[in-house]
C-alpha positions as a printed NumPy array, in Angstrom:
array([[  6.424,  18.804, -15.912],
       [  8.569,  15.88 , -14.795],
       [  6.311,  13.467, -12.965],
       [  8.108,  10.167, -13.425],
       [  7.593,   7.586, -10.733],
       [  8.726,   4.009, -10.367],
       [  7.718,   0.886,  -8.49 ],
       [  8.727,   2.382,  -5.16 ],
       [  5.716,   4.671,  -5.604],
       [  3.063,   2.554,  -7.37 ],
       [  4.114,  -1.035,  -6.625],
       [  4.976,  -4.019,  -8.801],
       [  3.854,  -4.301, -12.414],
       [  1.863,  -7.437, -13.257],
       [  4.007,  -9.892, -15.27 ],
       [  1.532,  -9.902, -18.183],
       [  2.168,  -6.159, -18.707],
       [  5.873,  -6.726, -19.437],
       [  6.771,  -6.592, -23.119],
       [ 10.545,  -6.966, -23.049],
       [ 13.447,  -8.094, -20.961],
       [ 16.281,  -6.017, -19.471],
       [ 19.68 ,  -6.719, -20.989],
       [ 22.11 ,  -5.109, -18.574],
       [ 22.689,  -2.631, -15.781],
       [ 24.89 ,   0.048, -17.287],
       [ 25.394,   2.151, -14.131],
       [ 24.295,   1.809, -10.516],
       [ 24.664,   4.566,  -7.936],
       [ 23.861,   4.368,  -4.224],
       [ 21.208,   6.925,  -3.21 ],
       [ 18.938,   7.511,  -0.264],
       [ 15.794,   5.407,  -0.112],
       [ 13.48 ,   8.41 ,  -0.544],
       [ 15.69 ,  10.563,  -2.77 ],
       [ 13.244,  10.285,  -5.681],
       [ 10.677,  12.212,  -3.606],
       [ 12.904,  15.314,  -3.481],
       [ 12.134,  17.067,  -6.76 ],
       [ 12.729,  20.746,  -6.028],
       [ 15.442,  22.684,  -7.868],
       [ 17.665,  22.835,  -4.762],
       [ 17.168,  19.087,  -4.199],
       [ 18.103,  18.307,  -7.813],
       [ 21.203,  20.485,  -7.589],
       [ 22.219,  18.759,  -4.353],
       [ 21.708,  15.332,  -5.992],
       [ 23.79 ,  16.343,  -9.003],
       [ 26.627,  17.592,  -6.802],
       [ 26.457,  14.409,  -4.705],
       [ 26.87 ,  12.294,  -7.855],
       [ 29.71 ,  14.481,  -9.064],
       [ 31.608,  14.509,  -5.772],
       [ 30.969,  10.86 ,  -4.817],
       [ 31.021,   9.293,  -8.286],
       [ 33.763,   6.81 ,  -7.435],
       [ 32.756,   6.043,  -3.832],
       [ 28.98 ,   5.602,  -4.355],
       [ 29.02 ,   3.875,  -7.726],
       [ 28.226,   0.204,  -7.205],
       [ 31.094,  -1.04 ,  -9.358],
       [ 30.13 ,  -4.704,  -9.042],
       [ 26.892,  -3.916, -10.913],
       [ 28.269,  -1.702, -13.705],
       [ 27.658,  -3.344, -17.124],
       [ 26.272,  -6.441, -15.402],
       [ 24.387,  -8.621, -17.875],
       [ 20.919,  -9.593, -16.661],
       [ 20.328, -13.329, -17.07 ]])
């Protein structure tokens, strides 16, 4: 069962829990604010097709391979 959630669901992680540091953003894609809540098979298919069709227009090109300082 895929039950992954991120900070939009459970909030910020305390700084003392962090073990590493991000190096870079390798790809950034514009999605709806609540898209992660839509987990049904039809929703996932729709998300996949959206990424396929709008790859060039919704990719945030200014963030691709951006090094985190």
